[in-house]
N, C-alpha and C positions, 0 to 999 in steps of 0.2 A: 416211194410217195410223192405223188404229185405235189410241186412246191406250194401252189396256191391251198391244196387242200391242209397241208401243213402248218399254213401260216394263219389261217381260218383257226384251226386247233390252238394253234397257239393265242393267238390274241383273244379266244375265246377263254381259255385256260387263266391267262393272263390277269384280264379282267374281273374273273372269278377269284382268284388268287388275291387282287386289290380290293374287291369289294367285300372278301372276308376280314383286311388287313384294317380294314377304315371303318369298321363299327365304332359306334362311341361306346365308352365306358358306361355300363348298366346301372341304374340307380333304381332301387327296389322302395317303391314307398313303402312307409312301415317296416323300413330294414331297422335291426337292432344296431348299435352302437359298435357292435365288435363288425360288423360288415366293413366298417371304414378302418379299423385298423387293420384288419387283414388284407386290405391294399397297400398299405405301408411295406417299404422295403426295409430292412433292416442295415444295408450296406449303404446307402444313399440318403441324402437329405430329399430328394425327390420320391413321391408315392406314386404307386403303381399308375394311379388315377391319372395324376399329372404329365407323367410320363407320355401318356399312351392318348393322351388330349394332343398332346405336341405331334407325335407320331402321326394322330389320325390328321389332323392340320396337314403335315408335309406329303401323308400317301395321296389323299386328296389333290392335292396340288400336283404329285407327279403323275396321277392317273390321266391329267390333260393331255397329256403328250400319249399317251397309250390310246386315249379314244379318240384324239386326231388321226390315227393312221389309216388311211385310205386301203383298203383290203383290196381293191379293185386294181389297185395299180403296184401292188407288190410284185409282179412277174417283169412288170416294164420299169419298174424304178426301184428296185430291192433296198438300195443302200437309204432311200427316203424312210423305209420302215426300219430298221435297224437301227438310225439317228433317232427317229423317234420313241423307238423302244430303248434307246441307250439313255434318252433323257428320263425316261421312268426309273430305271435303272438308279440312275445317279441322281435324283429323287428320292429314291428308298435308303441310297446310302447315305445323302445327307440326314435324314429319318434318324438313322440308328446311331449317327454319330451327335445328332443335336441334345440325346438324351444321358443322364447320368446314372438313371436306376437300372442296376444290373439285370433284372430279371428282363425287362423289356427292353433296353438293349442287346440283351443275347437273342431273344425272339425276333427283332427286326432287321438283326444281323443275320440271322437264320434265312430269311425272308430274301432280304437283299442277295444273298449269298447265290440262292435259287434264281433268283430273276438274272443275275450274270450268268448262270450256267446255261438258262435258257435262252438268253441272248446271245449266247456263243454258239450256242448249238443251231439258233435258229441263222444266225450270220453262215454257219456252214449250208444251210440248205439253202437259202436265198441269194447269195453273194459265190459261195464257191460251189453248187449246185451239188452238194454231196447228200444224195437222200439215203445214203446208207446209215446215217446217225436217226433214222426213225425210231428205232429202238429205243437209243440214250434220251432222245427228245421225248417222247412217253414218258419215261420212267422220269424225268426231270421236270416235267410239267405236274406230275403227280407230286411230286416231292414239293414244289411251289405252292402248290396249292394246301397240301400237308401243313407247312411253314405257316401259310396265311391262317388258316383256321387255328393254329397253336397261339397265334398272335392276336389272333381275335377272340380267342378262348379267354388267355390271360386279360385281357384288357377288357371284357365285361364279365369277369367274375368278380 
């Protein structure tokens, strides 16, 4: 797998994963009073909606570093790409740690763990020039998108 193609694929998947995560909680006009109580967690004082709002803000800030990755310089300066991706990973980790709602914390932690895996594999491809991890990278990228979608579903239901 060409390193540049791998990075383009990863960057696109990461942006999709983050955009899935950073959707705002749904508010349906004319909704019933029950829809508000469904978003309440029984194990925390923080509601799902409140936790999702915190996570959304932090993930949007985290995605800034990801959007600033210069794909054209990934092969000539791969460490800068890894550093920018790591900023995003750290921001997602901060988002997970910043909420007390168990459901949102678990979902955000899953996103964080998947981003860590993708970052580590990306480092193998770009820094170590180990393209043999292509299949692992493909699987990890799909898992990252899945966990992002699951967080989005939780935060928009």
